[in-house]
C-alpha positions, 0 to 999 in steps of 0.5 A: 801522267800527262804522257799517259794520258795522251792518246793515239791519233784515231783514224775516223772512217765516215763513209761516203753515199757511194761507199754506202751503196757498194755495201749493197749487193750488185744486184741492189742498184736502186735506192729505196722510194723513201724520202724521194721527192721524185720517184725513179723514172727509169723503169717507165722510159724503158718500159715505153721505149721497149714497147714501141721497140718490139712492134717495129721489130715485129713489123720489120720481120714481117710477123703474120704478114704485116708489112705496113707500120701503121699501128706503131704510129699511136704507141710511138706518139703517146707511149713511147714518145710523150711518156718516154719524153716525161721520163727523161724530163723527170730524170733531169729533175733527179739530177740523172743527165745520163738518163734525162739524154737518152730517155728524153732523146728516144722520146723525141725519136719515136714522136718524130717517127710517128709523124713521119709514118702518118698516112697522108698527114704531113705528105713526108713520104708523098712529098719526096716521092713526087719530087723523085718523079715517082721513084722512092729512092729519095724517100728511102735514103732520107729514112736511111740518113735519119736512122743513121743519125740516131745510130751515131747517137746511139753509139756515143751513149755506148761509150759512155755506157762502157765506162761506168753504166751497168753491164745490161744497160751497155748491152742494150745500147750496143744491140739498138745501135745494130738495129738502127744500123740494119734497118738504115743499110736496108734503105740504102740498099733497097731491092730492084724493084725500089722496095727495101732490102728484106734480109737487112730489114729482117736482121735489124727486126731481129735486134729490135725485138732483142732490143725490146726484151733487153729494155723490159729486163732493164725495167725489170731490175730497176722495179724488182728490189726488196721492198716490193719483189722477192727476187732481184735481177743481176745487172753486173758491172765492168771490172773497172766501173767504180762499183765494181773497184769499190766491191774489190777493196771491200773484199780486200779489207780497204777502208773506202772512206774519208780519214780524219786524224 
């Protein structure tokens, strides 16, 4: 009687939060806003970055004959700069160190870039030209070094993105890295008359515009979910990412929770 009442150990599967996410389609990377104290700031930061870099790319490609970047100053200070910086701080409040570092850093980039471009405001360009006896070489090399610094930072971000981030985010970091490098080289290797290299500058402008559309795509992918859209956008995941491996385990029928006997 006693032996008949004995039961075999029962495996109880307690799903982890990550396992719940893995059961969703890969395009549904963003949780419901319900129950959140702070909304998802990523679309705001991505949109701010996209707008500013789109203007930069168009000017680098000399669209409509525009050769001076003055129009960037306002959006770089207010939208690409301040708004993106705030989005980064909201990412910090949500506990997203990766998003906070990227958005906050590029918010600072656009603010600092706008300060450099302000005509006569801080005499950055005129002071360097004066120190170089009327030549723009020192100023051009200073801009190039400034952009090389951002190239190095973005390269490190791209390495992190290749580990776990969606493929579209990784593509965004790679393309903006190429744009920064090409524009920097256009200042390092100017024409004999002192003007930045037109071909390298336009190539950098093309990748800057491509960066803008990738950033807008990722912003839309964050916004368009089943709560507010009739469609969702694919973002893709690398085979070695945790999300992709979790999906493979589910397809094989392998539980991915905690087994308690």
